[in-house]
N, C-alpha and C positions, 0 to 999 in steps of 0.2 A: 494614500496621498490626498491632500486637501485641494479642492478647486480654489484657485486664486483669481478673483475678478480684477479687472484692470485698475479700478479705483480703490483697491484694498489699502488699508492703513499700513504704513511701513515706518519703522523707526530703527535706526542702526543700534546695535547692542555691542558694547565693548566685550573683549574676550573674557575679562574677569566677571562682568555681569552675566555674560552668556553662560559661564560655568556655574555661577551661583544659582542661576535659574534652571539648572539641569539641562543645559543645551547640547549635550553630547549628540543627541539624535535630531536636533532641530534643523540641521542643514538641509535635510530632505524635504522640509516644509515649503521651500520656495521663497523667493525674495519678497513676495507681496504680503507675507503674513508676519505679524508681530508676535514674538514669543514673550509673554508677560508673566509667566509663572512657571512652576515646575512642569505642568502639562497644559497650560492654557495658551491658546493661540487666538488672535482676533483678526478678522477681516470684515470690512463693511462696504455695503452698497447703500449710499445715502437714499433716503426715501422722504416723501412729503406727506402731509396729512391727507392729500387727495389720492395718494398711491393706492393700488389695489391691496386687498387683504393678503394675497399671496406674496406681494412684494414686501409687505411689512413683516410677515413671518420669515422671509428668506433674506432679509437685509444683512444678516451676518453669516451667510452661507460660506463655508470654508473655515469656520471658527471651531475651536475646541474649548470646552469648559470642564472643570472638575467639580463634582457635587459630592460633598462629604455628609454622610447621614448615619443615623442609628440603624441597627438591624431591626427593621420594622416591616410589616407587610407592605405598606405603600412604597417603601424604598426598594423592596424586592420586585414589586410590580413595575415600578418605573424602570428598573434595570432590565426587566424582561421586555419592556415596550420602547426601549431607547432607540431601536431601529425605526420605529414608527415616527418618533420625534425627529430623527435625522432626515427621513423622507419629507417631512413637513417643512423643515427649516434649513437643512443642510448643515446644521450645527451638530458636531460630535460631542457627546457628553460622557465622560468617564465617571461612573458611579462607584464610590468607595463607601463601604459600610463597615461598621464596627460597633462594639458595645458602647453604651452611653458614656461611661466614665472615660473611655479612650477618645470618643468623639469630642467630649467636653474639653479634654486636655489639648488635643491637636488643633481644634478650631480656636480655642482660647489663645494658644501660642501664636497662631497665624494672625489673628486679629490684633493682638497687642503688640506684635513685633513690627507692624506696619507693612507686612507682606499680604499677598492675596493668592497664595498657593491653592486655596479653596475659595474661589470667587463666589460660590453659592453653597450654602450649608444649612444643616438642620438646626433649628432654633428651639430647643426644648425650653419651656417657659422659665423655670427657676434655675436649673443648673447652668444653662448657657445664656439665655436672654437677660436675666437679672444682672449678672456680673459684667457682661460684655455688650450691653445694649448700645452704648455710645460708639462702638466701633462698627456697627452695621449701617448700611446706607438707609436713608429715609426713602421709603417707596412712594410717598405721597406725590412727588412730582411726576413719577412714571405712570401712576394710575390716572388714566384719562388723557395721557399724552397721545395725540392723534397720529404720531409717527410710529407708534408701537402697537402690536396686536393687544386686544383687551378681551377679557371674558365677557360674553354677552349678558351674563347675570350681574356683572359688576362686582364690587368689593366692599360694599357697605356692610355695616354690622348685621343688617337684617338678612343677608344671604347666607350667613354662617349660623350655626347653632348658638344659643345664648352664651355669652361670656367668652366664646372661643377667640374672637378677634382681640379682645382685651388680654386674654391669657398669654398668647404668644407674640402679639404684635405691638403692644403698647407698654412702655416702661418709663415711669416717672413723668411723662409728658403726653397729654392726650392728643396733641396735634402732630405727633411724630409716629409713623408706622414702620416697623422694621421687619415684619414677617407676615406672610399669608398662611392661615391655618391649613395644615397638611395632613395631620393625623391626630387622633385623640385616644388617650387611655383614661377612661373615667371609672372611678371606683363604684362598685355595687356589691351586693351580697350574693354569693353562690351557696346554695345549701341543698343537702340531700333530703328531698322530701320523702323518699322511701324510708329512710332511717327515722325521720321524725314521726311518720305515720306508724311505724312498727313499735315505737317506744312511747307514744303519747299517752297511753293509758297509765303506765307506771309513772310517767312524769307528772301527769295531772293529779294523781293520787298524792304525790309528795308536795307539789308546788301550787296546786289549786287552779291551774289554768292549762290549756292545751299547748302541746309542743308544736307550734307552727310559727311561721315567720311572714311578716308583711310590712308595709310602709310605716305602721304604727309600732312595730316591735322595737324595743329599746336596747341600749347597751347592757342594762341589768338583765334583760331576757337572754342576751348572748352569754352572759356570765352564768345564769341559771342552767342553760342548755349544756354548756361546757362542763360545769360542775357535776351535773347529773350523769353525763356520759362518762366522765373520768371516774366517778365513783363506781359505776357499773363495770367499767373496764378493769379497775383495780380489784374488783370482786370476782373477776374471772369471766365476765360476760364477753361475748364476741361482738364488740361494738367499737367503732373508731373513737378517737378523741373528738371532742365537740368543736374545737376551734384551734387556730394557730395564728400567730402574729408575724409581721414582717420585721425581722431584726437582723438582716444580713449585713454583709460587708459594705454595701453601697449606702452611705449615710442617708441619702435622700429617701430611701424606702422606709427607714425607721421614722424619720420626721413626718412623713405623710401618714404613717400608721397612728402616730400620736396626734397629729393635727386633726384628723377626721373625728376622733373621739372627743377631743377637747372642744372643737367648734360646735359639735352637736349639743353641747351643754351651755346654753346661753350665748351662743356665737362667740365664744372666747377666742381672742386673737393674741398673737405674740406682742404686737404693737398696736396702738391706736392710730392707724394710718389707713389711707384708702387701699382696701384690699385688692382692687383691680389694677391700680397703677403702681402701688408700692411707693417707696420713698428712698432717696439717696441719704437722707439724714433723719432716720427714725428717732423718736423720743425714747426715754427709758422704757424697757419692756415690762410686760405684765407678769412675767415669770416670777415666782415666789409669792404671788398673792394666794389667798385662801382657796380660790377656785382651782388654780393650777396644782396646788398641793393635794387637794382632795382627788382630783382627776388622775394625778400621777399614782396615788394610792390605789385607785380603782384599776388603773392600767396594769399595775403590778399584780393585783388580785386576779385579773383576767389571765395574766401570764401564768400564774400558779396553777390554774386549772386547765391550761391549754396543752397542746402538743409539746413535749419536752425539748424539741429542737428549735425553739423560737429564735434563739440567738444565731442559728445557722441559716434561717430561712430568708433569702432574698425573694424577689418577686417570682422568678422562675422556679426556685426551689419550693416555694410555698405551693405554687400551682401543681408541681409534681407530687407533693404530699397529698393534695386533694385528688388528683387523678388516680393515684394508687389506692385510694380508699381509706387512708389513715386518719382523715378528719372529715367531719360531717358539715363543716361550714368554713368558708373563707370570705373575707372582704378583699376583692380582687378587681383588677382592671378589666373592663368589659371586652377588650380585644382578645382575652384568653378563652372566651366561650367556645370558639371554634375548636380549640384543643380539648376542652372538656367534653364536647359532643362527638369526638372522634372515637368510635367504638373499637378501633384497632389498638388504641393506646390508653384509653381511659375507662376505668371501671365505673365511673360516675356518669357515663353516657347512657343513651337509650331511654331518655325521659326521666331518669332518676334525679337530675339536677333541676332546681328551679332558681329563678333570678328575681331579686327584689332590690329596692333602694338600700343604701347604707343604713345601719341601725340609727334609730332616733335617740335623742338625749333622754335620760331618765330624769323626770321632773324633780325627784327628791335629791338629786345630785347637783342641782343648779343653785348656786349661792349668790350669783350676781344679778338675779332678777330678769335675765334674758329669756328668750323662748327656747323650747326644745325643738330642734330641727334634725333632719336627716343629713348630718354633716358629710358633704360629698366633695372630695378633692380629685385632682386629675394631673395628668401630664399632657398638655396640649403642645404638639410639635408643629412648628411652622417652617417655612423656607425663607431664609433671609439672604441678603447680598452683602458681601464684604465691602465696607466703606473705603478700604484702601485701594480697591480696584479702580481702574480708569473708567471714564464715563462710558466708553463703548463696551467694555467688559461688563459693566453694570447693566447696560441695556440688553446685551445678549443674555445675561443671567436672568433678567426680568422676563424675557420671552420664555425661558425654561420654566420659571415660576408660574406663569400664566397657564402653561400646558399641564404642569404637574399638580396643580390645585384645582383643575377643572372638574365639574361634576361627572363627566364621562369617565375620567380616569378613576375617580373615587368609586364610581359604580363598578367598574371593572375589578378594582381591588376587592370590594365587598363580595362580588359574585365569584371571584377566583380564590385569592389567598386568604380572604377573610379579614379585610380591613375594617376600619371604623370611620365613617364619613364625617366631614366637617361642614359640608354644604347641605342646607336644608332640602334642596331640590332633589337630592338623591332619594329621599323618602317617597317621592312620587314616581320613581322610575319603575319599570316593569318588574313585578314579582316581589318587591321589597315589603309591601304591606302584608302580603300572604306569608312571607318568611318570618314574620314576627311571632307566628304560632307554629306549633309542631304539626306535621313534619316540616322541617325547614331546610331549604337548599342553601341558606345563608345563615349559619349557626349564630354568628355574632348578633344577628337581628333579634334573637330571642331576648337580648338584654335591653332592647331599645325602649320598652315601656319604663323600665326602672331607671335608665340613664337619661334618655332624651326627653321623656315626658315628665320626669320628676327630679332626678338628681342634679342636673345642671341648672335648674331653675332656681332663682332666688326665692326664699331665703336659705336654701340648702347648700348652695355652691360656695366653696371657700377656695381661694387661690393662693394667697401669699405663702411665705413672706417674699415679696419682691424687694430685695435690698442688694446693693452691690456686693456685699459680703455673704451672699446667700450660701455659697458652698462651705465657707467657714462655719456659718450658723448650723447647717445640716450636720456637720461633724460634731459640733458641741452637743447638740440635742441627742444625737445617736449615742455618743460616748456616755453621757450622763444618764440617759434612760437605761441603757444596757447595764451600767453600773448599779442602778437601782434594782433592776430585775434580778441581778446576780447577788443582791444583798450586800454590796460594798458600801452603799449609802442608803439613807432613808429617803422616802419621797420628798420630804421637806428639804433635806440637804441637796438632793438632785436638782430641784427647782431653783433653789438659791444659787447653786453652782452655775446653772444655765444662765440665770439673770446676770450674775457678776461677769461672766465671760462675754456674753453677747453685748452687754452695755459698753464693754471696752473695745468692741470692734469698730465703732464709728468715731 
């Protein structure tokens, strides 16, 4: 039963509207509370700028919010700590988690329909933010509002890691902010240094250089390693495949797999647009140019020497393949290091795995004159507020956002479930610096050199495509790429097909 203050907001609700909002059980909430969504209730105690911090945190005591999020470590941690938030604010939060495709669908329907069943939700940069940015509330007026609690570190770009605020918070307009960085999955290289060391003598005799991986290792080196191990395996040697790609059913994973390799070579982009902000009306795409055709050919050649189940490997499946010892390398998201280092479930644990930046571009594969970089992409998830919600629901949701994106919560996630922080200050908290080396009490920290010190920094970082039709684009790239890998089309045909289809999206 919610506490109802004397000055709580109240609005009568018709029986029809009551039933539409799922009001079968709402009668028990009391007359002082407004039911505004399937499970959302709002009560308010007005505060002034001069009010105490406690009053600002508790101004919506007796309210209830629904938070829809992906199945991620921060989401699980928030769910575990929700009682702590309730004690601080008096706001009850129902945390609903699901796979990203389902979250994308449910949140998208809610936003576009004009409803606010999920007043606060997970904003994954391209799948959710890019198509639905205009339906989220602008957080800018709430940041610095003296009647709301604020994080003492603030929310400027400098408190977050490079590019994170742009990644999940800004779409098409630099003056509008729709989400605060909440978690991050940044690509880096996982490789079996024990297997490399055991095979480097034979590899060097054939290829003329050592079998080792670092920030200067290229996509051609990845191909050489995979080709060598596949040949040994086909000859009966007890060795894993050298590599595997992300080509699973969720189209976004395929597009990211393609993007990081293409960007590494001359910083090739789908469109000539601002990669950080994106564009509502992008120009004709670069697909079909000689650079894209060459790289699609190289991508297929990589597939031909990799694990045979490429087309079935989504992100989770790929990580399982690596954990089971069936591949010696994967380009994976750094949040998976904790599972790799779990000796109960992973044969790659126990110091066998090393972490490095994403592979660098091969200079001889660059036709556009651009630089060779460690093309690094990511999924940065933020927390945003449904723009359809009332002002008071938005304010209550903002209080939750402040709590959920704080450094203390991120630190708790890192030390507990193995999250990946978005605030820089977490790096200075107890034990984090030490955890970046073995033995580590925070296994994800083993990736921090590769990710935070290198991968997310310009010129390596690539974000796009941020376009309203991002999800349609992902499907087109995935379908045509997979068609090329299965030899239904040539690399040139695949690239031209992508161009013709995505140019017709806008």
